C-alpha positions as CSV (number, residue, x, y, z in Angstrom):
1,X,109.8,77.3,-23.8
2,X,109.7,73.7,-22.6
3,X,111.8,71.1,-24.4
4,X,109.1,68.7,-25.4
5,X,111.7,66.2,-26.7
6,X,113.2,65.9,-23.3
7,X,109.9,65.9,-21.5
8,X,108.4,63.1,-23.6
9,X,111.6,61.1,-23.3
10,X,111.2,61.4,-19.5
11,X,107.5,60.4,-19.7
12,X,107.2,57.2,-21.7
13,X,103.8,56.5,-20.3
14,X,102.4,59.6,-22.0
15,X,103.0,57.9,-25.4
16,X,100.8,55.0,-24.6
17,X,97.6,57.0,-23.9
18,X,96.1,60.4,-23.7
19,X,96.7,61.1,-20.1
20,X,94.3,63.7,-18.7
21,X,94.4,62.9,-15.0
22,X,97.3,65.0,-13.6
23,X,94.7,66.5,-11.2
24,X,94.4,63.0,-9.8
25,X,97.8,61.4,-9.8
26,X,100.2,62.4,-12.6
27,X,102.9,60.5,-14.4
28,X,106.3,60.9,-12.6
29,X,109.2,61.8,-14.9
30,X,112.1,59.4,-15.2
31,X,114.4,61.3,-12.8
32,X,111.8,61.0,-10.1
33,X,111.3,57.3,-10.7
34,X,115.1,56.7,-10.8
35,X,115.5,58.5,-7.5
36,X,112.8,56.4,-5.7
37,X,113.8,53.1,-7.1
38,X,117.5,53.8,-6.6
39,X,117.0,54.6,-2.9
40,X,114.8,51.5,-2.3
41,X,117.5,49.4,-3.9
42,X,120.1,51.0,-1.7
43,X,118.0,50.2,1.4
44,X,117.9,46.6,0.3
45,X,121.7,46.6,0.0
46,X,122.8,48.3,3.2
47,X,119.7,48.9,5.3
48,X,117.2,51.8,5.7
49,X,119.1,53.7,8.4
50,X,122.4,53.5,6.6
51,X,120.8,54.5,3.3
52,X,119.2,57.4,5.0
53,X,122.5,58.6,6.4
54,X,124.0,58.6,2.9
55,X,121.3,60.9,1.7
56,X,121.0,63.2,4.7
57,X,122.5,66.2,2.9
58,X,120.2,65.8,0.0
59,X,117.1,65.5,2.3
60,X,118.2,68.6,4.1
61,X,118.7,70.5,0.8
62,X,115.1,69.7,0.0
63,X,113.8,72.5,2.3
64,X,115.7,75.1,0.3
65,X,114.4,73.5,-3.0
66,X,110.8,73.9,-1.8
67,X,111.5,77.4,-0.4
68,X,112.6,78.4,-3.9
69,X,109.6,76.7,-5.5
70,X,107.0,78.2,-3.1
71,X,108.3,81.6,-2.3
72,X,109.2,81.2,1.4
73,X,112.1,80.4,3.7
74,X,113.5,76.9,4.3
75,X,112.6,77.1,8.0
76,X,109.0,77.6,7.0
77,X,108.8,74.3,5.1
78,X,107.8,70.9,6.4
79,X,107.4,67.6,4.6
80,X,104.5,65.2,5.3
81,X,102.9,62.1,3.7
82,X,100.1,64.0,2.0
83,X,98.3,67.3,1.4
84,X,95.7,66.1,3.9
85,X,98.3,65.4,6.6
86,X,99.7,68.8,6.0
87,X,96.3,70.5,6.2
88,X,95.2,68.6,9.3
89,X,98.4,69.2,11.2
90,X,98.2,72.9,10.6
91,X,94.5,73.3,11.2
92,X,94.6,71.2,14.4
93,X,97.1,73.8,15.7
94,X,94.8,76.8,15.1
95,X,93.4,77.9,18.5
96,X,89.6,77.8,18.5
97,X,87.1,78.4,21.2
98,X,83.3,78.8,21.6
99,X,82.0,81.7,19.6
100,X,84.9,81.7,17.1
101,X,84.1,81.8,13.4
102,X,85.7,80.1,10.4
103,X,84.9,81.3,6.9
104,X,85.0,79.1,3.8
105,X,84.2,79.6,0.2
106,X,81.7,77.6,-1.9
107,X,84.5,75.7,-3.6
108,X,85.8,74.3,-0.3
109,X,87.1,70.7,-0.5
110,X,85.3,67.9,1.3
111,X,88.6,66.7,2.9
112,X,88.8,70.1,4.6
113,X,85.1,70.7,5.3
114,X,84.8,67.5,7.4
115,X,87.5,68.4,9.9
116,X,86.4,72.0,9.9
117,X,82.9,71.0,10.9
118,X,84.2,68.4,13.4
119,X,86.4,70.9,15.3
120,X,83.8,73.7,15.2
121,X,81.1,71.4,16.6
122,X,83.4,70.1,19.3
123,X,84.4,73.6,20.6
124,X,81.3,75.6,19.8
125,X,82.7,77.5,16.9
126,X,80.9,78.0,13.6
127,X,81.8,77.3,10.0
128,X,80.2,80.0,7.7
129,X,79.9,80.2,3.9
130,X,81.2,83.1,1.9
131,X,79.1,83.6,-1.2
132,X,80.8,83.4,-4.6
133,X,81.3,86.1,-7.1
134,X,79.1,86.1,-10.2
135,X,81.8,83.9,-12.0
136,X,81.6,81.3,-9.2
137,X,84.9,82.1,-7.4
138,X,85.6,83.0,-3.8
139,X,84.4,86.7,-3.4
140,X,86.8,88.9,-1.5
141,X,84.1,91.6,-1.3
142,X,81.6,89.2,0.3
143,X,84.4,88.0,2.7
144,X,85.0,91.6,3.8
145,X,81.4,92.0,4.7
146,X,81.4,88.9,6.9
147,X,84.6,89.6,8.8
148,X,84.8,90.6,12.4
149,X,87.1,90.1,15.4
150,X,85.6,86.6,16.0
151,X,86.8,85.2,12.7
152,X,90.0,83.3,13.4
153,X,90.5,81.5,10.2
154,X,89.6,81.9,6.5
155,X,90.0,78.6,4.6
156,X,90.7,79.0,0.8
157,X,91.0,76.5,-2.0
158,X,93.2,78.0,-4.7
159,X,92.0,75.6,-7.4
160,X,89.0,73.4,-6.6
161,X,88.9,69.7,-7.3
162,X,85.8,70.0,-9.5
163,X,86.6,72.7,-12.0
164,X,88.9,75.3,-13.5
165,X,88.4,78.4,-11.3
166,X,91.5,80.0,-9.7
167,X,90.9,82.0,-6.5
168,X,92.2,85.6,-6.2
169,X,94.2,84.6,-3.1
170,X,96.0,87.9,-2.5
171,X,92.7,89.9,-2.3
172,X,91.3,87.3,0.1
173,X,94.4,87.4,2.3
174,X,94.4,91.2,2.4
175,X,90.8,91.3,3.6
176,X,91.3,88.5,6.2
177,X,94.4,90.1,7.6
178,X,92.7,93.4,8.0
179,X,90.4,91.7,10.5
180,X,93.2,89.7,12.2
181,X,92.3,86.3,10.7
182,X,94.7,83.7,9.5
183,X,94.5,82.4,5.9
184,X,94.8,78.6,5.4
185,X,95.5,78.0,1.7
186,X,94.8,74.6,0.1
187,X,97.2,74.7,-2.9
188,X,96.8,71.0,-3.6
189,X,95.6,71.5,-7.2
190,X,97.7,74.5,-7.8
191,X,101.4,73.7,-7.2
192,X,102.9,72.1,-10.3
193,X,100.5,73.7,-12.7
194,X,100.5,77.3,-11.5
195,X,103.5,79.4,-10.3
196,X,102.7,79.6,-6.6
197,X,104.4,82.2,-4.4
198,X,103.4,82.1,-0.7
199,X,104.8,85.6,0.0
200,X,103.1,87.2,-3.0
201,X,99.8,85.5,-2.1
202,X,100.4,86.4,1.6
203,X,98.8,83.1,2.7
204,X,99.7,82.2,6.3
205,X,99.6,78.5,5.8
206,X,100.0,76.6,2.5
207,X,99.4,72.9,2.0
208,X,100.0,70.7,-1.1
209,X,100.7,67.2,-2.4
210,X,103.3,65.6,-4.6
211,X,101.3,63.2,-6.6
212,X,99.3,65.7,-8.7
213,X,100.7,68.4,-10.9
214,X,104.1,68.3,-9.3
215,X,104.5,64.7,-10.7
216,X,106.0,63.3,-7.5
217,X,105.3,59.9,-5.8
218,X,102.1,59.2,-3.9
219,X,102.4,59.5,-0.2
220,X,104.2,62.8,-0.3
221,X,103.1,66.3,0.8
222,X,104.4,69.6,2.0
223,X,103.4,72.4,4.4
224,X,104.4,76.1,4.6
225,X,103.9,77.9,7.9
226,X,104.7,81.6,7.6
227,X,105.6,83.9,10.5
228,X,102.1,85.3,11.2
229,X,100.8,81.8,11.6
230,X,103.8,80.5,13.5
231,X,103.1,83.2,16.2
232,X,99.5,81.9,16.7
233,X,99.5,78.1,16.0
234,X,99.9,75.7,18.9
235,X,100.7,72.2,17.8
236,X,98.7,69.6,19.7
237,X,101.0,66.6,19.4
238,X,104.6,66.1,18.3
239,X,107.0,63.2,18.3
240,X,110.8,63.1,18.5
241,X,111.1,64.8,15.1
242,X,109.1,67.8,16.2
243,X,110.4,67.9,19.8
244,X,113.1,66.8,22.1
245,X,112.6,64.9,25.4
246,X,114.7,66.9,27.9
247,X,113.9,65.4,31.2
248,X,111.6,63.0,33.0
249,X,108.6,65.3,32.6
250,X,109.9,68.0,30.2
251,X,110.3,68.5,26.5
252,X,111.0,71.3,24.0
253,X,109.5,71.7,20.6
254,X,111.2,72.8,17.4
255,X,110.9,76.5,16.5
256,X,110.4,75.9,12.8
257,X,107.8,74.3,10.5
258,X,109.4,70.9,11.1
259,X,107.5,70.7,14.4
260,X,104.7,69.3,12.2
261,X,106.8,66.5,10.8
262,X,106.9,62.9,12.0
263,X,110.1,61.0,12.5
264,X,109.1,58.0,10.5
265,X,108.7,58.7,6.7
266,X,109.2,57.1,3.3
267,X,112.7,58.3,2.5
268,X,112.6,57.1,-1.1
269,X,109.3,58.9,-1.7
270,X,110.6,62.1,-0.1
271,X,113.7,62.0,-2.3
272,X,111.4,61.6,-5.2
273,X,109.3,64.6,-4.1
274,X,112.5,66.7,-3.9
275,X,113.5,65.5,-7.4
276,X,110.1,66.4,-8.8
277,X,110.4,69.9,-7.4
278,X,113.9,70.3,-8.9
279,X,112.5,69.0,-12.2
280,X,109.8,71.7,-12.2
281,X,112.2,74.4,-11.2
282,X,114.5,73.4,-14.1
283,X,111.6,73.6,-16.6
284,X,110.4,76.9,-15.0
285,X,107.1,77.1,-13.1
286,X,106.0,80.1,-15.3
287,X,106.7,78.2,-18.5
288,X,104.8,75.2,-17.2
289,X,101.8,77.3,-16.2
290,X,101.7,78.8,-19.7
291,X,101.8,75.4,-21.3
292,X,99.1,74.0,-19.1
293,X,96.8,77.0,-19.6
294,X,97.2,76.7,-23.4
295,X,96.3,73.0,-23.3
296,X,93.4,73.3,-21.0
297,X,91.9,76.2,-22.9
298,X,92.3,74.3,-26.2
299,X,90.5,71.3,-24.7
300,X,87.8,73.4,-23.0
301,X,87.0,75.3,-26.1
302,X,86.9,72.2,-28.3
303,X,84.7,70.2,-25.9
304,X,82.2,73.1,-25.6
305,X,81.7,72.9,-29.4
306,X,80.6,69.2,-29.3
307,X,76.8,68.6,-29.4
308,X,75.6,67.0,-26.3
309,X,78.6,68.1,-24.2
310,X,78.4,70.7,-21.4
311,X,81.5,72.3,-19.9
312,X,81.0,73.0,-16.2
313,X,84.1,75.2,-15.4
314,X,83.7,78.4,-13.4
315,X,85.9,81.5,-12.9
316,X,87.2,84.4,-14.9
317,X,90.6,83.0,-14.5
318,X,90.7,79.2,-15.2
319,X,93.3,76.6,-14.4
320,X,94.3,73.3,-16.0
321,X,91.2,71.4,-14.8
322,X,88.5,71.0,-17.4
323,X,85.2,69.5,-16.2
324,X,82.3,68.4,-18.4
325,X,79.4,66.1,-18.9
326,X,77.7,64.2,-21.8
327,X,73.9,64.3,-22.1
328,X,72.4,60.9,-21.3
329,X,75.5,59.4,-19.6
330,X,76.7,59.2,-16.0
331,X,80.2,60.6,-15.5
332,X,81.5,57.1,-14.7
333,X,80.1,55.8,-18.0
334,X,82.0,58.6,-19.8
335,X,85.1,57.7,-18.0
336,X,84.9,54.1,-18.9
337,X,84.1,54.8,-22.5
338,X,87.1,57.1,-22.9
339,X,89.3,54.6,-21.1
340,X,88.4,52.1,-23.8
341,X,89.7,54.7,-26.3
342,X,93.0,55.1,-24.4
343,X,92.0,58.5,-22.9
344,X,92.4,58.7,-19.1
345,X,90.1,61.1,-17.2
346,X,88.7,61.2,-13.7
347,X,85.3,61.8,-12.0
348,X,84.7,64.5,-9.4
349,X,81.7,63.9,-7.0
350,X,79.3,66.2,-5.1
351,X,80.8,64.9,-1.8
352,X,84.1,66.5,-2.7
353,X,82.8,70.0,-3.2
354,X,79.3,69.8,-1.7
355,X,78.5,73.5,-1.4
356,X,79.3,74.3,-5.0
357,X,77.9,71.1,-6.6
358,X,74.7,71.2,-4.7
359,X,74.2,74.9,-5.6
360,X,74.6,74.1,-9.3
361,X,72.5,70.9,-9.1
362,X,75.4,68.7,-10.1
363,X,76.1,65.2,-8.6
364,X,79.2,64.4,-10.6
365,X,81.4,65.8,-13.4
366,X,84.0,64.3,-15.7
367,X,87.4,65.9,-15.0
368,X,90.2,66.2,-17.6
369,X,93.5,67.7,-16.6
370,X,96.1,68.0,-19.4
371,X,99.7,68.6,-18.2
372,X,102.5,70.0,-20.3
373,X,103.6,66.6,-21.6
374,X,100.3,66.1,-23.4
375,X,100.6,67.0,-27.1
376,X,98.1,69.0,-29.2
377,X,97.6,66.0,-31.4
378,X,96.7,64.0,-28.3
379,X,94.2,66.7,-27.2
380,X,92.6,66.6,-30.5
381,X,92.4,62.8,-30.3
382,X,90.7,63.1,-26.9
383,X,88.2,65.6,-28.3
384,X,87.5,63.2,-31.1
385,X,86.9,60.4,-28.6
386,X,84.5,62.5,-26.5
387,X,82.6,63.5,-29.7
388,X,82.3,59.8,-30.6
389,X,81.0,58.9,-27.2
390,X,78.5,61.8,-27.3
391,X,77.2,60.7,-30.7
392,X,76.7,57.1,-29.5
393,X,74.9,58.4,-26.5
394,X,72.6,60.5,-28.7
395,X,71.7,57.6,-31.0
């Protein structure tokens, strides 16, 4: 059971609005804010290098914190400046050649699809689509039918950016591994709202961000590279964080996931990321997941009952993302109308999940993502605001 008194005291911004955009960039709790600002102040007092030295032990401890959070070992964890940086660094290290195949689901994210297509076209590989199940999620059965020895990588989005579906990652991993393929899991929208365990999911590579459900600062990300992937991946470039210059024309690379890190980073933000992970662990990822699921289902059910509102979520198992539209209004118009009523939502565009949105004939959806710090009374206020906007649109 989450202590809402504590959570609300730590999140003063949540009292000023109905904040339903944790899938975009959430409200950091007070301990995270204090960590970031405190370190920046310390840098101003004694210098960035000196402030870094003071916190070296805390930064090193962060790898164990994320290992606990994500169900892996500390040596399998790397920190980056975004989920995208994590994903690109790992994907760029996957060996690909002419004739190789990459399989993706219909809920693939645009930020992944573009580099997938770029590399495939450059080396003569192919990116192929795995049909969805009847409920709209990544089909493990369809994947199994498409697998052969030429499939080098299966790219999976655990929770898509444009709706509530949750992929059955373990079944996908089992099928992929039976054919010798690696699984690259985009957990960007999952970590912080779902209890995510890389070992239980058996994903080979896992990427994520701090700014969304984890409630960490922007400009933070993390990467997990498990042993099966480590044996195959070949990093293309490294700096003196990932490697050591040993002679005039020789170098050695690190033997752990930190080979994907860069020496320069935002120390204050990284300390904030670690503080956010500790905060989540203290609340309990399973307890957070339960609270988020209750809130999103409450919101989803209430929105579906409003005349003129269509809920667009897919999946037998749904997450904390709730997507919808109002008849007669563009998604941006809905967003603006709700903002005037102190309800913060976002918009998800076709370009972010082209395969799925084009298949369903959608160009945009309104996206609401209630975190555990949103109260039931606030959810009801948001539903009332949507109903008012829908009535005005119908008049």
